[in-house]
C-alpha positions as protocol buffer text, in pm:
chain_id: "A"
residue {
  index: 1
  type: MET
  ca { x: 10768 y: 7646 z: 8948 }
}
residue {
  index: 2
  type: ALA
  ca { x: 10747 y: 7641 z: 8569 }
}
residue {
  index: 3
  type: GLU
  ca { x: 10744 y: 7261 z: 8579 }
}
residue {
  index: 4
  type: SER
  ca { x: 10448 y: 7249 z: 8819 }
}
residue {
  index: 5
  type: LYS
  ca { x: 10249 y: 7488 z: 8599 }
}
residue {
  index: 6
  type: ARG
  ca { x: 10321 y: 7268 z: 8298 }
}
residue {
  index: 7
  type: THR
  ca { x: 10201 y: 6960 z: 8488 }
}
residue {
  index: 8
  type: VAL
  ca { x: 9869 y: 7123 z: 8579 }
}
residue {
  index: 9
  type: SER
  ca { x: 9818 y: 7243 z: 8224 }
}
residue {
  index: 10
  type: LEU
  ca { x: 9905 y: 6899 z: 8091 }
}
residue {
  index: 11
  type: GLU
  ca { x: 9655 y: 6724 z: 8317 }
}
residue {
  index: 12
  type: GLN
  ca { x: 9376 y: 6966 z: 8229 }
}
residue {
  index: 13
  type: GLU
  ca { x: 9443 y: 6950 z: 7857 }
}
residue {
  index: 14
  type: VAL
  ca { x: 9470 y: 6573 z: 7823 }
}
residue {
  index: 15
  type: CYS
  ca { x: 9226 y: 6488 z: 8105 }
}
residue {
  index: 16
  type: TYR
  ca { x: 9414 y: 6179 z: 8220 }
}
residue {
  index: 17
  type: TRP
  ca { x: 9448 y: 6051 z: 8573 }
}
residue {
  index: 18
  type: PRO
  ca { x: 9654 y: 6010 z: 8778 }
}
residue {
  index: 19
  type: LYS
  ca { x: 9906 y: 6237 z: 8611 }
}
residue {
  index: 20
  type: GLU
  ca { x: 10200 y: 6002 z: 8678 }
}
residue {
  index: 21
  type: GLY
  ca { x: 10010 y: 5697 z: 8557 }
}
residue {
  index: 22
  type: ILE
  ca { x: 9920 y: 5371 z: 8729 }
}
residue {
  index: 23
  type: PRO
  ca { x: 10209 y: 5121 z: 8774 }
}
residue {
  index: 24
  type: PHE
  ca { x: 10143 y: 4826 z: 8544 }
}
residue {
  index: 25
  type: ARG
  ca { x: 10475 y: 4641 z: 8536 }
}
residue {
  index: 26
  type: GLU
  ca { x: 10837 y: 4702 z: 8633 }
}
residue {
  index: 27
  type: GLU
  ca { x: 11120 y: 4543 z: 8437 }
}
residue {
  index: 28
  type: LYS
  ca { x: 11499 y: 4572 z: 8450 }
}
residue {
  index: 29
  type: ASP
  ca { x: 11530 y: 4804 z: 8150 }
}
residue {
  index: 30
  type: TYR
  ca { x: 11189 y: 4971 z: 8139 }
}
residue {
  index: 31
  type: SER
  ca { x: 10864 y: 5034 z: 8322 }
}
residue {
  index: 32
  type: VAL
  ca { x: 10502 y: 5011 z: 8208 }
}
residue {
  index: 33
  type: ARG
  ca { x: 10232 y: 5248 z: 8332 }
}
residue {
  index: 34
  type: ARG
  ca { x: 9867 y: 5286 z: 8243 }
}
residue {
  index: 35
  type: PHE
  ca { x: 9717 y: 5629 z: 8179 }
}
residue {
  index: 36
  type: ASN
  ca { x: 9339 y: 5676 z: 8180 }
}
residue {
  index: 37
  type: TYR
  ca { x: 9186 y: 5968 z: 7989 }
}
residue {
  index: 38
  type: ILE
  ca { x: 8864 y: 6095 z: 7835 }
}
residue {
  index: 39
  type: SER
  ca { x: 8787 y: 6115 z: 7463 }
}
residue {
  index: 40
  type: GLU
  ca { x: 8644 y: 6423 z: 7295 }
}
residue {
  index: 41
  type: ASP
  ca { x: 8293 y: 6276 z: 7321 }
}
residue {
  index: 42
  type: ASN
  ca { x: 8337 y: 6184 z: 7689 }
}
residue {
  index: 43
  type: LYS
  ca { x: 8430 y: 5815 z: 7663 }
}
residue {
  index: 44
  type: LYS
  ca { x: 8679 y: 5646 z: 7897 }
}
residue {
  index: 45
  type: LEU
  ca { x: 9000 y: 5540 z: 7722 }
}
residue {
  index: 46
  type: TYR
  ca { x: 9351 y: 5443 z: 7826 }
}
residue {
  index: 47
  type: LEU
  ca { x: 9698 y: 5377 z: 7695 }
}
residue {
  index: 48
  type: LEU
  ca { x: 10002 y: 5186 z: 7817 }
}
residue {
  index: 49
  type: ARG
  ca { x: 10335 y: 5367 z: 7831 }
}
residue {
  index: 50
  type: TYR
  ca { x: 10653 y: 5159 z: 7798 }
}
residue {
  index: 51
  type: LEU
  ca { x: 10926 y: 5391 z: 7923 }
}
residue {
  index: 52
  type: PRO
  ca { x: 11291 y: 5282 z: 7886 }
}
residue {
  index: 53
  type: LYS
  ca { x: 11525 y: 5361 z: 8173 }
}
residue {
  index: 54
  type: THR
  ca { x: 11789 y: 5456 z: 7917 }
}
residue {
  index: 55
  type: ARG
  ca { x: 11631 y: 5635 z: 7624 }
}
residue {
  index: 56
  type: ARG
  ca { x: 11806 y: 5634 z: 7288 }
}
residue {
  index: 57
  type: ILE
  ca { x: 11549 y: 5805 z: 7061 }
}
residue {
  index: 58
  type: GLU
  ca { x: 11361 y: 6130 z: 7122 }
}
residue {
  index: 59
  type: GLU
  ca { x: 11040 y: 6033 z: 6942 }
}
residue {
  index: 60
  type: PRO
  ca { x: 10813 y: 5760 z: 7082 }
}
residue {
  index: 61
  type: ILE
  ca { x: 10619 y: 5497 z: 6889 }
}
residue {
  index: 62
  type: VAL
  ca { x: 10240 y: 5519 z: 6919 }
}
residue {
  index: 63
  type: GLY
  ca { x: 10086 y: 5181 z: 6841 }
}
residue {
  index: 64
  type: LEU
  ca { x: 9731 y: 5064 z: 6772 }
}
residue {
  index: 65
  type: HIS
  ca { x: 9621 y: 4700 z: 6791 }
}
residue {
  index: 66
  type: GLY
  ca { x: 9402 y: 4492 z: 6561 }
}
residue {
  index: 67
  type: ILE
  ca { x: 9037 y: 4393 z: 6556 }
}
residue {
  index: 68
  type: ALA
  ca { x: 8883 y: 4273 z: 6885 }
}
residue {
  index: 69
  type: GLN
  ca { x: 9220 y: 4311 z: 7060 }
}
residue {
  index: 70
  type: LYS
  ca { x: 9331 y: 4523 z: 7356 }
}
residue {
  index: 71
  type: ALA
  ca { x: 9630 y: 4748 z: 7411 }
}
residue {
  index: 72
  type: GLU
  ca { x: 9810 y: 4458 z: 7579 }
}
residue {
  index: 73
  type: SER
  ca { x: 9819 y: 4274 z: 7244 }
}
residue {
  index: 74
  type: LEU
  ca { x: 10121 y: 4481 z: 7138 }
}
residue {
  index: 75
  type: ASP
  ca { x: 10314 y: 4392 z: 7452 }
}
residue {
  index: 76
  type: HIS
  ca { x: 10582 y: 4182 z: 7280 }
}
residue {
  index: 77
  type: ILE
  ca { x: 10672 y: 4457 z: 7031 }
}
residue {
  index: 78
  type: ALA
  ca { x: 10643 y: 4733 z: 7292 }
}
residue {
  index: 79
  type: SER
  ca { x: 10856 y: 4547 z: 7548 }
}
residue {
  index: 80
  type: TYR
  ca { x: 11130 y: 4478 z: 7295 }
}
residue {
  index: 81
  type: ALA
  ca { x: 11136 y: 4843 z: 7187 }
}
residue {
  index: 82
  type: ALA
  ca { x: 11147 y: 4973 z: 7545 }
}
residue {
  index: 83
  type: SER
  ca { x: 11420 y: 4730 z: 7645 }
}
residue {
  index: 84
  type: HIS
  ca { x: 11630 y: 4876 z: 7361 }
}
residue {
  index: 85
  type: GLY
  ca { x: 11578 y: 5241 z: 7452 }
}
residue {
  index: 86
  type: ILE
  ca { x: 11267 y: 5327 z: 7246 }
}
residue {
  index: 87
  type: GLU
  ca { x: 10960 y: 5467 z: 7420 }
}
residue {
  index: 88
  type: PHE
  ca { x: 10635 y: 5298 z: 7316 }
}
residue {
  index: 89
  type: PHE
  ca { x: 10267 y: 5384 z: 7370 }
}
residue {
  index: 90
  type: SER
  ca { x: 9998 y: 5124 z: 7308 }
}
residue {
  index: 91
  type: ALA
  ca { x: 9674 y: 5319 z: 7263 }
}
residue {
  index: 92
  type: GLU
  ca { x: 9322 y: 5191 z: 7317 }
}
residue {
  index: 93
  type: VAL
  ca { x: 8985 y: 5245 z: 7153 }
}
residue {
  index: 94
  type: ARG
  ca { x: 8642 y: 5247 z: 7316 }
}
residue {
  index: 95
  type: GLY
  ca { x: 8468 y: 4929 z: 7425 }
}
residue {
  index: 96
  type: ARG
  ca { x: 8774 y: 4754 z: 7569 }
}
residue {
  index: 97
  type: ASP
  ca { x: 8842 y: 4671 z: 7930 }
}
residue {
  index: 98
  type: GLY
  ca { x: 8475 y: 4603 z: 8001 }
}
residue {
  index: 99
  type: ILE
  ca { x: 8370 y: 4968 z: 7969 }
}
residue {
  index: 100
  type: GLU
  ca { x: 8166 y: 5189 z: 7738 }
}
residue {
  index: 101
  type: LYS
  ca { x: 7916 y: 4941 z: 7591 }
}
residue {
  index: 102
  type: ASP
  ca { x: 7725 y: 5209 z: 7400 }
}
residue {
  index: 103
  type: ASP
  ca { x: 7647 y: 5206 z: 7031 }
}
residue {
  index: 104
  type: TRP
  ca { x: 7939 y: 5321 z: 6813 }
}
residue {
  index: 105
  type: ASN
  ca { x: 8118 y: 5239 z: 6488 }
}
residue {
  index: 106
  type: LEU
  ca { x: 8456 y: 5269 z: 6320 }
}
residue {
  index: 107
  type: VAL
  ca { x: 8405 y: 5640 z: 6255 }
}
residue {
  index: 108
  type: HIS
  ca { x: 8420 y: 5702 z: 6630 }
}
residue {
  index: 109
  type: TYR
  ca { x: 8756 y: 5522 z: 6644 }
}
residue {
  index: 110
  type: TRP
  ca { x: 8939 y: 5739 z: 6392 }
}
residue {
  index: 111
  type: HIS
  ca { x: 8743 y: 6057 z: 6460 }
}
residue {
  index: 112
  type: TYR
  ca { x: 8771 y: 6057 z: 6842 }
}
residue {
  index: 113
  type: ASP
  ca { x: 8984 y: 5776 z: 6984 }
}
residue {
  index: 114
  type: VAL
  ca { x: 9289 y: 5772 z: 6756 }
}
residue {
  index: 115
  type: PRO
  ca { x: 9357 y: 6149 z: 6766 }
}
residue {
  index: 116
  type: LYS
  ca { x: 9303 y: 6160 z: 7142 }
}
residue {
  index: 117
  type: GLY
  ca { x: 9538 y: 5867 z: 7197 }
}
residue {
  index: 118
  type: ILE
  ca { x: 9805 y: 6028 z: 6981 }
}
residue {
  index: 119
  type: SER
  ca { x: 9756 y: 6363 z: 7156 }
}
residue {
  index: 120
  type: ALA
  ca { x: 9783 y: 6202 z: 7500 }
}
residue {
  index: 121
  type: ALA
  ca { x: 10098 y: 6011 z: 7405 }
}
residue {
  index: 122
  type: LYS
  ca { x: 10266 y: 6323 z: 7265 }
}
residue {
  index: 123
  type: ARG
  ca { x: 10191 y: 6525 z: 7575 }
}
residue {
  index: 124
  type: ILE
  ca { x: 10290 y: 6255 z: 7822 }
}
residue {
  index: 125
  type: SER
  ca { x: 10615 y: 6201 z: 7630 }
}
residue {
  index: 126
  type: ARG
  ca { x: 10657 y: 6576 z: 7571 }
}
residue {
  index: 127
  type: SER
  ca { x: 10741 y: 6510 z: 7210 }
}
residue {
  index: 128
  type: ASP
  ca { x: 10617 y: 6697 z: 6901 }
}
residue {
  index: 129
  type: LYS
  ca { x: 10714 y: 6414 z: 6666 }
}
residue {
  index: 130
  type: ILE
  ca { x: 10617 y: 6047 z: 6675 }
}
residue {
  index: 131
  type: PHE
  ca { x: 10637 y: 5718 z: 6492 }
}
residue {
  index: 132
  type: THR
  ca { x: 10302 y: 5546 z: 6446 }
}
residue {
  index: 133
  type: LEU
  ca { x: 10249 y: 5172 z: 6428 }
}
residue {
  index: 134
  type: GLY
  ca { x: 9933 y: 4991 z: 6333 }
}
residue {
  index: 135
  type: PHE
  ca { x: 9854 y: 4622 z: 6327 }
}
residue {
  index: 136
  type: SER
  ca { x: 9572 y: 4481 z: 6111 }
}
residue {
  index: 137
  type: LEU
  ca { x: 9265 y: 4700 z: 6174 }
}
residue {
  index: 138
  type: GLY
  ca { x: 9493 y: 4945 z: 6355 }
}
residue {
  index: 139
  type: ASN
  ca { x: 9654 y: 5017 z: 6016 }
}
residue {
  index: 140
  type: PHE
  ca { x: 9322 y: 5109 z: 5867 }
}
residue {
  index: 141
  type: LEU
  ca { x: 9240 y: 5341 z: 6156 }
}
residue {
  index: 142
  type: MET
  ca { x: 9579 y: 5514 z: 6155 }
}
residue {
  index: 143
  type: CYS
  ca { x: 9575 y: 5561 z: 5777 }
}
residue {
  index: 144
  type: ARG
  ca { x: 9214 y: 5678 z: 5777 }
}
residue {
  index: 145
  type: TYR
  ca { x: 9293 y: 5935 z: 6045 }
}
residue {
  index: 146
  type: TYR
  ca { x: 9589 y: 6085 z: 5860 }
}
residue {
  index: 147
  type: LEU
  ca { x: 9403 y: 6081 z: 5528 }
}
residue {
  index: 148
  type: GLY
  ca { x: 9143 y: 6307 z: 5687 }
}
residue {
  index: 149
  type: HIS
  ca { x: 9393 y: 6521 z: 5880 }
}
residue {
  index: 150
  type: ILE
  ca { x: 9661 y: 6621 z: 5631 }
}
residue {
  index: 151
  type: THR
  ca { x: 9819 y: 6890 z: 5850 }
}
residue {
  index: 152
  type: GLU
  ca { x: 9876 y: 6637 z: 6128 }
}
residue {
  index: 153
  type: ARG
  ca { x: 10109 y: 6438 z: 5902 }
}
residue {
  index: 154
  type: ASN
  ca { x: 10384 y: 6684 z: 5996 }
}
residue {
  index: 155
  type: GLU
  ca { x: 10412 y: 6512 z: 6335 }
}
residue {
  index: 156
  type: LEU
  ca { x: 10514 y: 6184 z: 6172 }
}
residue {
  index: 157
  type: LYS
  ca { x: 10878 y: 6074 z: 6168 }
}
residue {
  index: 158
  type: GLY
  ca { x: 10761 y: 5749 z: 6012 }
}
residue {
  index: 159
  type: ILE
  ca { x: 10467 y: 5511 z: 5993 }
}
residue {
  index: 160
  type: ILE
  ca { x: 10483 y: 5133 z: 6033 }
}
residue {
  index: 161
  type: LEU
  ca { x: 10205 y: 4912 z: 5894 }
}
residue {
  index: 162
  type: LEU
  ca { x: 10197 y: 4549 z: 6009 }
}
residue {
  index: 163
  type: SER
  ca { x: 9995 y: 4297 z: 5807 }
}
residue {
  index: 164
  type: PHE
  ca { x: 9845 y: 4562 z: 5581 }
}
residue {
  index: 165
  type: PRO
  ca { x: 9685 y: 4506 z: 5347 }
}
residue {
  index: 166
  type: TYR
  ca { x: 9615 y: 4147 z: 5447 }
}
residue {
  index: 167
  type: ASP
  ca { x: 9464 y: 3903 z: 5201 }
}
residue {
  index: 168
  type: LEU
  ca { x: 9229 y: 3681 z: 5400 }
}
residue {
  index: 169
  type: THR
  ca { x: 9172 y: 3459 z: 5096 }
}
residue {
  index: 170
  type: LYS
  ca { x: 9506 y: 3303 z: 5187 }
}
residue {
  index: 171
  type: THR
  ca { x: 9397 y: 3196 z: 5533 }
}
residue {
  index: 172
  type: HIS
  ca { x: 9320 y: 2836 z: 5620 }
}
residue {
  index: 173
  type: ALA
  ca { x: 9048 y: 2679 z: 5402 }
}
residue {
  index: 174
  type: PHE
  ca { x: 8842 y: 2580 z: 5706 }
}
residue {
  index: 175
  type: PHE
  ca { x: 8838 y: 2932 z: 5850 }
}
residue {
  index: 176
  type: ARG
  ca { x: 8786 y: 3088 z: 5507 }
}
residue {
  index: 177
  type: SER
  ca { x: 8474 y: 2877 z: 5458 }
}
residue {
  index: 178
  type: LEU
  ca { x: 8358 y: 2965 z: 5806 }
}
residue {
  index: 179
  type: GLY
  ca { x: 8424 y: 3331 z: 5731 }
}
residue {
  index: 180
  type: ARG
  ca { x: 8212 y: 3320 z: 5416 }
}
residue {
  index: 181
  type: PHE
  ca { x: 7925 y: 3168 z: 5612 }
}
residue {
  index: 182
  type: MET
  ca { x: 7962 y: 3437 z: 5875 }
}
residue {
  index: 183
  type: TYR
  ca { x: 7982 y: 3708 z: 5609 }
}
residue {
  index: 184
  type: TYR
  ca { x: 7648 y: 3630 z: 5450 }
}
residue {
  index: 185
  type: THR
  ca { x: 7482 y: 3558 z: 5783 }
}
residue {
  index: 186
  type: LEU
  ca { x: 7603 y: 3876 z: 5951 }
}
residue {
  index: 187
  type: GLU
  ca { x: 7546 y: 4087 z: 5641 }
}
residue {
  index: 188
  type: ALA
  ca { x: 7182 y: 3980 z: 5636 }
}
residue {
  index: 189
  type: TYR
  ca { x: 7138 y: 4029 z: 6008 }
}
residue {
  index: 190
  type: ALA
  ca { x: 7313 y: 4365 z: 6008 }
}
residue {
  index: 191
  type: LYS
  ca { x: 7030 y: 4513 z: 5805 }
}
residue {
  index: 192
  type: ARG
  ca { x: 6798 y: 4436 z: 6096 }
}
residue {
  index: 193
  type: SER
  ca { x: 7022 y: 4520 z: 6391 }
}
residue {
  index: 194
  type: ASP
  ca { x: 7312 y: 4766 z: 6378 }
}
residue {
  index: 195
  type: GLY
  ca { x: 7365 y: 4726 z: 6752 }
}
residue {
  index: 196
  type: LEU
  ca { x: 7461 y: 4358 z: 6738 }
}
residue {
  index: 197
  type: ILE
  ca { x: 7754 y: 4262 z: 6960 }
}
residue {
  index: 198
  type: VAL
  ca { x: 7981 y: 3985 z: 6831 }
}
residue {
  index: 199
  type: LEU
  ca { x: 8095 y: 3751 z: 7109 }
}
residue {
  index: 200
  type: THR
  ca { x: 8453 y: 3749 z: 6985 }
}
residue {
  index: 201
  type: SER
  ca { x: 8591 y: 3646 z: 7324 }
}
residue {
  index: 202
  type: VAL
  ca { x: 8379 y: 3329 z: 7316 }
}
residue {
  index: 203
  type: TYR
  ca { x: 8492 y: 3243 z: 6964 }
}
residue {
  index: 204
  type: ALA
  ca { x: 8856 y: 3298 z: 7064 }
}
residue {
  index: 205
  type: ALA
  ca { x: 8822 y: 3071 z: 7366 }
}
residue {
  index: 206
  type: VAL
  ca { x: 8673 y: 2797 z: 7146 }
}
residue {
  index: 207
  type: TYR
  ca { x: 8948 y: 2850 z: 6891 }
}
residue {
  index: 208
  type: THR
  ca { x: 9216 y: 2768 z: 7148 }
}
residue {
  index: 209
  type: TYR
  ca { x: 9071 y: 2417 z: 7156 }
}
residue {
  index: 210
  type: ALA
  ca { x: 9012 y: 2393 z: 6780 }
}
residue {
  index: 211
  type: ALA
  ca { x: 9365 y: 2508 z: 6697 }
}
residue {
  index: 212
  type: LYS
  ca { x: 9526 y: 2181 z: 6808 }
}
residue {
  index: 213
  type: PRO
  ca { x: 9336 y: 1946 z: 6574 }
}
residue {
  index: 214
  type: VAL
  ca { x: 9367 y: 2201 z: 6291 }
}
residue {
  index: 215
  type: LYS
  ca { x: 9742 y: 2216 z: 6349 }
}
residue {
  index: 216
  type: LEU
  ca { x: 9760 y: 1836 z: 6343 }
}
residue {
  index: 217
  type: ALA
  ca { x: 9567 y: 1835 z: 6015 }
}
residue {
  index: 218
  type: ASP
  ca { x: 9813 y: 2086 z: 5872 }
}
residue {
  index: 219
  type: ILE
  ca { x: 10109 y: 1868 z: 5969 }
}
residue {
  index: 220
  type: ILE
  ca { x: 9952 y: 1566 z: 5799 }
}
residue {
  index: 221
  type: LEU
  ca { x: 9868 y: 1768 z: 5488 }
}
residue {
  index: 222
  type: LYS
  ca { x: 10223 y: 1906 z: 5470 }
}
residue {
  index: 223
  type: LYS
  ca { x: 10352 y: 1549 z: 5469 }
}
residue {
  index: 224
  type: LEU
  ca { x: 10139 y: 1501 z: 5160 }
}
residue {
  index: 225
  type: GLY
  ca { x: 10280 y: 1815 z: 5001 }
}
residue {
  index: 226
  type: ILE
  ca { x: 9973 y: 2028 z: 5068 }
}
residue {
  index: 227
  type: ASN
  ca { x: 10031 y: 2364 z: 5239 }
}
residue {
  index: 228
  type: LEU
  ca { x: 9730 y: 2553 z: 5378 }
}
residue {
  index: 229
  type: PRO
  ca { x: 9841 y: 2855 z: 5582 }
}
residue {
  index: 230
  type: MET
  ca { x: 9635 y: 2946 z: 5888 }
}
residue {
  index: 231
  type: LEU
  ca { x: 9533 y: 3273 z: 6045 }
}
residue {
  index: 232
  type: TYR
  ca { x: 9858 y: 3235 z: 6235 }
}
residue {
  index: 233
  type: ASN
  ca { x: 10155 y: 3005 z: 6188 }
}
residue {
  index: 234
  type: PRO
  ca { x: 10177 y: 2783 z: 6499 }
}
residue {
  index: 235
  type: GLU
  ca { x: 10547 y: 2725 z: 6425 }
}
residue {
  index: 236
  type: ASN
  ca { x: 10618 y: 3090 z: 6508 }
}
residue {
  index: 237
  type: ILE
  ca { x: 10417 y: 3132 z: 6826 }
}
residue {
  index: 238
  type: SER
  ca { x: 10408 y: 2931 z: 7147 }
}
residue {
  index: 239
  type: ALA
  ca { x: 10091 y: 2765 z: 7267 }
}
residue {
  index: 240
  type: SER
  ca { x: 10103 y: 2973 z: 7586 }
}
residue {
  index: 241
  type: ASP
  ca { x: 10126 y: 3299 z: 7388 }
}
residue {
  index: 242
  type: ILE
  ca { x: 9831 y: 3220 z: 7164 }
}
residue {
  index: 243
  type: ARG
  ca { x: 9628 y: 3095 z: 7461 }
}
residue {
  index: 244
  type: SER
  ca { x: 9709 y: 3411 z: 7656 }
}
residue {
  index: 245
  type: GLU
  ca { x: 9618 y: 3634 z: 7361 }
}
residue {
  index: 246
  type: PHE
  ca { x: 9288 y: 3461 z: 7295 }
}
residue {
  index: 247
  type: THR
  ca { x: 9176 y: 3433 z: 7656 }
}
residue {
  index: 248
  type: ARG
  ca { x: 9305 y: 3763 z: 7801 }
}
residue {
  index: 249
  type: ASN
  ca { x: 9333 y: 4019 z: 7520 }
}
residue {
  index: 250
  type: ILE
  ca { x: 9029 y: 3947 z: 7304 }
}
residue {
  index: 251
  type: VAL
  ca { x: 8706 y: 4137 z: 7373 }
}
residue {
  index: 252
  type: ASP
  ca { x: 8350 y: 4133 z: 7242 }
}
residue {
  index: 253
  type: ILE
  ca { x: 8297 y: 4395 z: 6973 }
}
residue {
  index: 254
  type: PRO
  ca { x: 8007 y: 4557 z: 6783 }
}
residue {
  index: 255
  type: LEU
  ca { x: 7920 y: 4414 z: 6445 }
}
residue {
  index: 256
  type: VAL
  ca { x: 8031 y: 4733 z: 6271 }
}
residue {
  index: 257
  type: GLU
  ca { x: 8388 y: 4660 z: 6383 }
}
residue {
  index: 258
  type: PHE
  ca { x: 8376 y: 4293 z: 6291 }
}
residue {
  index: 259
  type: ARG
  ca { x: 8221 y: 4342 z: 5947 }
}
residue {
  index: 260
  type: PRO
  ca { x: 8543 y: 4463 z: 5779 }
}
residue {
  index: 261
  type: LEU
  ca { x: 8703 y: 4131 z: 5872 }
}
residue {
  index: 262
  type: VAL
  ca { x: 8431 y: 3909 z: 5725 }
}
residue {
  index: 263
  type: LEU
  ca { x: 8386 y: 4151 z: 5437 }
}
residue {
  index: 264
  type: ALA
  ca { x: 8752 y: 4099 z: 5346 }
}
residue {
  index: 265
  type: MET
  ca { x: 8673 y: 3734 z: 5278 }
}
residue {
  index: 266
  type: ASP
  ca { x: 8440 y: 3832 z: 4996 }
}
residue {
  index: 267
  type: GLU
  ca { x: 8595 y: 3820 z: 4647 }
}
residue {
  index: 268
  type: LYS
  ca { x: 8440 y: 4152 z: 4543 }
}
residue {
  index: 269
  type: PHE
  ca { x: 8609 y: 4328 z: 4834 }
}
residue {
  index: 270
  type: GLN
  ca { x: 8944 y: 4165 z: 4755 }
}
residue {
  index: 271
  type: LYS
  ca { x: 8941 y: 4326 z: 4409 }
}
residue {
  index: 272
  type: MET
  ca { x: 8901 y: 4671 z: 4568 }
}
residue {
  index: 273
  type: LYS
  ca { x: 9176 y: 4633 z: 4829 }
}
residue {
  index: 274
  type: LEU
  ca { x: 9431 y: 4908 z: 4875 }
}
residue {
  index: 275
  type: HIS
  ca { x: 9763 y: 4772 z: 4750 }
}
residue {
  index: 276
  type: PHE
  ca { x: 10101 y: 4873 z: 4882 }
}
residue {
  index: 277
  type: ASP
  ca { x: 10209 y: 5039 z: 4559 }
}
residue {
  index: 278
  type: LYS
  ca { x: 9911 y: 5276 z: 4581 }
}
residue {
  index: 279
  type: ILE
  ca { x: 10001 y: 5415 z: 4924 }
}
residue {
  index: 280
  type: PRO
  ca { x: 10100 y: 5783 z: 4870 }
}
residue {
  index: 281
  type: ALA
  ca { x: 10453 y: 5817 z: 5009 }
}
residue {
  index: 282
  type: GLU
  ca { x: 10793 y: 5904 z: 4863 }
}
residue {
  index: 283
  type: ASN
  ca { x: 10999 y: 5680 z: 5087 }
}
residue {
  index: 284
  type: LYS
  ca { x: 10857 y: 5338 z: 5162 }
}
residue {
  index: 285
  type: SER
  ca { x: 10969 y: 4979 z: 5176 }
}
residue {
  index: 286
  type: PHE
  ca { x: 10782 y: 4650 z: 5178 }
}
residue {
  index: 287
  type: VAL
  ca { x: 10924 y: 4383 z: 5406 }
}
residue {
  index: 288
  type: GLU
  ca { x: 10821 y: 4018 z: 5395 }
}
residue {
  index: 289
  type: LEU
  ca { x: 10887 y: 3772 z: 5676 }
}
residue {
  index: 290
  type: PRO
  ca { x: 10897 y: 3422 z: 5527 }
}
residue {
  index: 291
  type: GLY
  ca { x: 10671 y: 3182 z: 5713 }
}
residue {
  index: 292
  type: ALA
  ca { x: 10502 y: 3453 z: 5917 }
}
residue {
  index: 293
  type: GLY
  ca { x: 10127 y: 3443 z: 5968 }
}
residue {
  index: 294
  type: HIS
  ca { x: 9891 y: 3727 z: 6045 }
}
residue {
  index: 295
  type: LEU
  ca { x: 9866 y: 3712 z: 6423 }
}
residue {
  index: 296
  type: ASP
  ca { x: 10203 y: 3559 z: 6505 }
}
residue {
  index: 297
  type: MET
  ca { x: 10373 y: 3851 z: 6328 }
}
residue {
  index: 298
  type: VAL
  ca { x: 10312 y: 4057 z: 6643 }
}
residue {
  index: 299
  type: TYR
  ca { x: 10498 y: 3793 z: 6848 }
}
residue {
  index: 300
  type: ASP
  ca { x: 10774 y: 3727 z: 6593 }
}
residue {
  index: 301
  type: ILE
  ca { x: 11114 y: 3854 z: 6713 }
}
residue {
  index: 302
  type: ARG
  ca { x: 11198 y: 3943 z: 6351 }
}
residue {
  index: 303
  type: THR
  ca { x: 10914 y: 4196 z: 6352 }
}
residue {
  index: 304
  type: ALA
  ca { x: 11039 y: 4366 z: 6668 }
}
residue {
  index: 305
  type: ARG
  ca { x: 11394 y: 4381 z: 6533 }
}
residue {
  index: 306
  type: ARG
  ca { x: 11282 y: 4534 z: 6202 }
}
residue {
  index: 307
  type: ILE
  ca { x: 11079 y: 4798 z: 6382 }
}
residue {
  index: 308
  type: ASN
  ca { x: 11366 y: 4888 z: 6613 }
}
residue {
  index: 309
  type: ARG
  ca { x: 11608 y: 4911 z: 6323 }
}
residue {
  index: 310
  type: PHE
  ca { x: 11373 y: 5146 z: 6137 }
}
residue {
  index: 311
  type: VAL
  ca { x: 11320 y: 5375 z: 6439 }
}
residue {
  index: 312
  type: LEU
  ca { x: 11689 y: 5382 z: 6532 }
}
residue {
  index: 313
  type: MET
  ca { x: 11780 y: 5477 z: 6174 }
}
residue {
  index: 314
  type: ASN
  ca { x: 11518 y: 5750 z: 6135 }
}
residue {
  index: 315
  type: GLY
  ca { x: 11468 y: 5883 z: 6488 }
}
residue {
  index: 316
  type: THR
  ca { x: 11647 y: 6168 z: 6662 }
}
residue {
  index: 317
  type: LYS
  ca { x: 11926 y: 6038 z: 6883 }
}
residue {
  index: 318
  type: THR
  ca { x: 11938 y: 6149 z: 7246 }
}
residue {
  index: 319
  type: ASP
  ca { x: 12228 y: 6153 z: 7487 }
}
residue {
  index: 320
  type: ARG
  ca { x: 12001 y: 6144 z: 7792 }
}
residue {
  index: 321
  type: ASN
  ca { x: 12083 y: 5867 z: 8035 }
}
residue {
  index: 322
  type: SER
  ca { x: 11729 y: 5819 z: 8159 }
}
residue {
  index: 323
  type: GLY
  ca { x: 11370 y: 5826 z: 8038 }
}
residue {
  index: 324
  type: LYS
  ca { x: 11132 y: 6116 z: 8092 }
}
């Protein structure tokens, strides 16, 4: 009876439906379910729950993807964690999944979407403590949220920042030049139209075709002793993975979300970047993965292993034989 009362209270408080989630995928060692819920300002959001069938750690990981991506973009990391007994939530922000095309900006993400996603994950998992994980723009949003909500830091067992901060001046020369052109063009246009939508999905689809000749050019240049790293290292990610990411998990976004990316290509912004040694924390470590690029880091098995090792070392062990 107490359990049923808790379930009703949980559903009313989080406002997700259905309460047991929508089956998304079933694997040997874990299951994936989608939970829909409503943000504080009445926007439709969702998260994916990767629940291990044998759970080793009490606290779940709550992850947030990068710019123009969807919750499914963290699938490789989440699947690896769940298959090794670590519960994982991949949270979403507004504007994904073809819904909520209203006018918004980054403030809405960290003010409404991030806290609601974390709250939903904690309640679904029935855990007071969590690990948070951010990739690229997801790092900025997670950090910005906890900077503005100091008391909420008590819920953190640890925080994992992937590709943060990321120096876009080291990306491929071709894309850096293109980025500078886009920066000045979009910066000028933004003064006239704050509601501009960037057709990121179209650019990504085109990129899948441009990547092959660019990769060939890189191979030729490497033979000549010239190394120009790309946005991602094609040696670390399969063609099918990058094609799937760019064609299935990339969405169109408002200019206010895209501007931080092109802004990062400006030299003035690079001088003001937040460096790792300035992050306020007593215990922290910086890990480099030789040869890893920005995007392929999410698909790199070394990344998943490092994350698991960190959570297994710092999480609370459980002797339960099944997930919750």
